[in-house]
C-alpha positions, 0 to 999 in steps of 0.5 A, spaced: 925 195 786 922 191 792 926 185 795 923 178 795 923 176 802 922 169 801 918 164 796 916 157 795 913 153 790 911 146 788 905 141 788 900 139 793 895 133 794 898 128 789 894 122 790 896 115 789 895 108 791 902 104 791 901 096 791 907 092 794 906 085 792 909 079 795 907 073 792 899 072 795 900 078 800 899 085 797 900 091 802 896 097 799 899 104 801 894 110 799 898 116 799 897 123 798 904 127 797 905 135 797 912 138 795 914 145 797 921 148 795 926 154 796 931 156 791 934 162 787 927 164 783 927 171 783 928 172 776 921 168 775 918 173 779 921 180 777 922 178 770 917 172 768 923 168 766 921 161 767 928 158 767 930 154 773 923 153 775 921 146 776 914 144 772 909 141 775 909 135 771 916 134 772 915 134 780 909 129 779 913 124 775 918 125 780 913 123 786 910 117 782 917 115 780 920 115 787 913 111 790 914 106 784 921 104 786 921 105 793 918 099 797 914 104 802 915 100 808 914 107 812 912 114 809 917 117 813 922 113 809 919 114 802 919 122 804 926 122 806 928 118 799 923 123 795 927 129 798 934 126 797 932 125 789 929 132 789 935 136 791 939 131 787 935 132 780 934 139 781 941 143 784 937 150 783 933 147 789 936 149 796 931 146 801 925 142 800 919 139 804 915 133 803 908 133 806 905 126 806 899 122 809 897 115 808 890 112 809 890 106 812 887 099 809 885 093 814 885 086 811 878 083 810 877 076 814 874 070 812 874 064 817 878 068 822 884 068 817 886 075 814 886 075 807 892 077 803 888 081 797 882 084 800 881 090 804 876 095 808 878 102 809 880 103 816 876 109 817 878 117 818 885 116 821 891 118 817 898 117 818 902 123 817 909 125 816 913 132 814 920 131 812 925 138 811 932 137 808 937 142 805 941 136 803 945 136 810 940 138 815 934 133 815 928 134 820 922 129 820 916 130 824 911 124 824 904 124 826 897 121 827 890 125 825 883 124 825 884 119 831 876 119 833 876 117 841 870 117 846 869 116 853 862 114 855 864 116 863 868 123 861 875 122 863 874 120 870 872 113 873 865 114 877 866 116 885 865 110 890 858 110 893 857 115 898 863 119 896 863 126 896 863 130 890 869 135 889 868 142 885 873 139 880 868 134 878 862 139 877 865 141 870 866 134 867 862 132 861 858 125 862 860 124 855 867 126 851 868 125 843 873 128 840 878 128 834 885 127 836 891 130 832 898 128 834 905 130 832 912 128 834 919 131 832 925 126 832 932 129 834 935 124 829 932 121 822 936 114 824 930 111 827 925 105 826 919 109 824 914 104 824 916 102 831 916 109 834 909 110 830 906 104 833 909 105 840 906 113 840 899 110 838 899 105 843 901 111 848 895 115 846 890 110 846 892 107 853 892 114 856 885 116 854 882 109 856 886 109 863 888 116 865 884 118 871 883 125 868 880 132 871 880 135 864 882 134 856 888 138 858 890 134 863 890 128 859 893 131 853 899 133 858 899 126 860 900 123 853 905 128 851 909 126 858 909 119 857 911 119 850 917 124 852 919 119 857 918 113 853 922 115 847 929 119 848 929 120 840 923 124 840 924 131 842 917 135 841 910 132 842 904 137 839 897 134 841 890 137 839 883 135 841 877 137 837 871 136 841 865 133 837 860 136 842 854 131 844 849 134 850 844 130 854 837 130 851 832 134 855 826 129 856 823 133 862 817 135 858 815 128 856 816 126 863 821 121 862 828 121 866 834 121 862 840 119 866 846 121 861 844 115 856 841 119 850 845 124 847 844 129 841 849 131 837 851 139 837 854 142 831 857 148 834 861 151 838 867 146 837 871 146 843 879 146 841 885 144 846 892 144 843 898 143 847 906 142 845 911 139 850 918 139 849 924 137 853 926 141 859 
């Protein structure tokens, strides 16, 4: 009889909108949750016995109940609560992982004042978190996905007039547009997640805006370097940039000059750069 090397099951892409109402101010949390867990479920595979297997409806109820009873200040806190409840409610589960994403909404303004109950979708950017727990050991990985950025002069400021170009300049594109994903791992779950998330995002945007880089690789390394230097509780940073290629339009045959001002989107190929940095 073959040995079962490992197995998981759970629920994926449970969508929900949690409204936290504080008087006239409402805070929406547009969440997607997925659960995966491990345990001794060999009988379900070998013999078809369903005893001990957690039904999908029970998992969805647990996800919804936890979201209703949790204030959801940060998705990491919600994920920690969710993992703890899964392990407490179903002792046959030995290890659980919760993958969460949140679509931000921004407040509409009227007369220069942010409204408490009216919102605008903030865009494609997502907040993410992955929490893994066996009851005693807990790992928390936070992240940002689909952060779309653009530099209209490449990743390096223009050369002063009369300065000679070096070989490193030749490969720099006149326009860089890309979708950035960042994930960072905490060495402890006892941190203020919101402050760290805002801080890491600020490092990302400021480095992209100001870093005099020679390449995308150079900038991604600079982002990770600053994050690790700024936050001792972060042990690993992973970054991935998916370039959205734009190329200058060729107007030679129309006898029109195009000094890197008009571009056309190119579907493929899409450049991908990934790097993971950890502490020495």
